[in-house]
C-alpha positions as CSV (number, residue, x, y, z in Angstrom):
1,L,29.8,20.7,57.6
2,D,31.1,23.3,54.6
3,P,31.8,26.3,56.4
4,A,30.4,28.7,54.3
5,L,27.1,26.8,54.5
6,E,27.5,27.2,58.3
7,R,28.0,30.7,58.2
8,D,24.9,31.1,56.1
9,F,22.7,29.2,58.7
10,Y,24.4,30.9,61.8
11,R,23.1,34.4,60.0
12,T,20.3,32.9,59.9
13,L,19.9,31.8,62.9
14,S,20.3,35.2,63.9
15,L,17.9,36.6,62.3
16,L,15.2,34.8,63.7
17,K,16.4,35.3,67.3
18,R,16.3,39.5,66.0
19,R,12.8,38.7,64.7
20,D,13.9,40.4,61.5
21,P,11.3,41.5,59.1
22,K,13.5,40.1,56.8
23,I,12.6,36.6,57.3
24,Y,8.3,37.6,56.8
25,Q,9.7,38.7,52.4
26,K,9.2,35.9,50.2
27,E,12.0,37.2,48.0
28,A,14.8,37.1,50.8
29,K,17.7,34.2,50.5
30,F,19.3,33.6,53.6
31,Y,21.6,30.7,51.9
32,S,24.1,31.4,48.9
33,E,23.7,30.0,45.5
34,E,27.4,27.6,45.8
35,T,26.2,26.5,49.1
36,E,23.5,24.2,47.3
37,Q,24.1,20.8,46.9
38,P,24.8,19.5,43.2
39,E,21.5,18.1,41.6
40,G,23.2,14.6,41.5
41,Q,24.3,14.4,45.8
42,A,22.2,13.3,47.4
43,S,21.5,14.3,51.2
44,T,22.3,12.8,54.1
45,S,18.9,14.1,55.6
46,N,16.4,12.4,52.8
47,K,17.9,9.1,53.7
48,R,16.0,6.9,56.1
49,I,18.3,5.2,58.5
50,K,16.3,2.0,59.8
51,P,17.9,1.5,63.9
52,M,19.4,-0.6,64.8
53,H,17.9,-3.2,68.0
54,I,19.8,-5.2,70.0
55,K,18.2,-7.9,68.6
56,D,19.8,-7.2,64.9
57,Y,22.6,-6.8,66.6
58,E,22.7,-10.0,68.1
59,R,21.3,-11.4,64.8
60,E,24.5,-10.0,63.3
61,V,27.0,-10.9,65.5
62,I,25.9,-14.8,65.0
63,L,25.5,-14.7,61.4
64,Q,29.3,-13.5,61.3
65,K,30.7,-15.4,63.3
66,G,29.3,-18.5,62.4
67,G,27.2,-19.2,65.4
């Protein structure tokens, strides 16, 4: 994680824990503008990663080793 993003995350988390009234304001910003990702860069959280099951693993090993 980016240190600035991590700092902003912990700051926001502390506001939530203290139930600060600022979290209920519509115009409140919790992350600084430079911590946002560029438009061209895909987020890893948006990607669906298929879980690998034992059958998938065995099939992969058999195909790699040729039987």
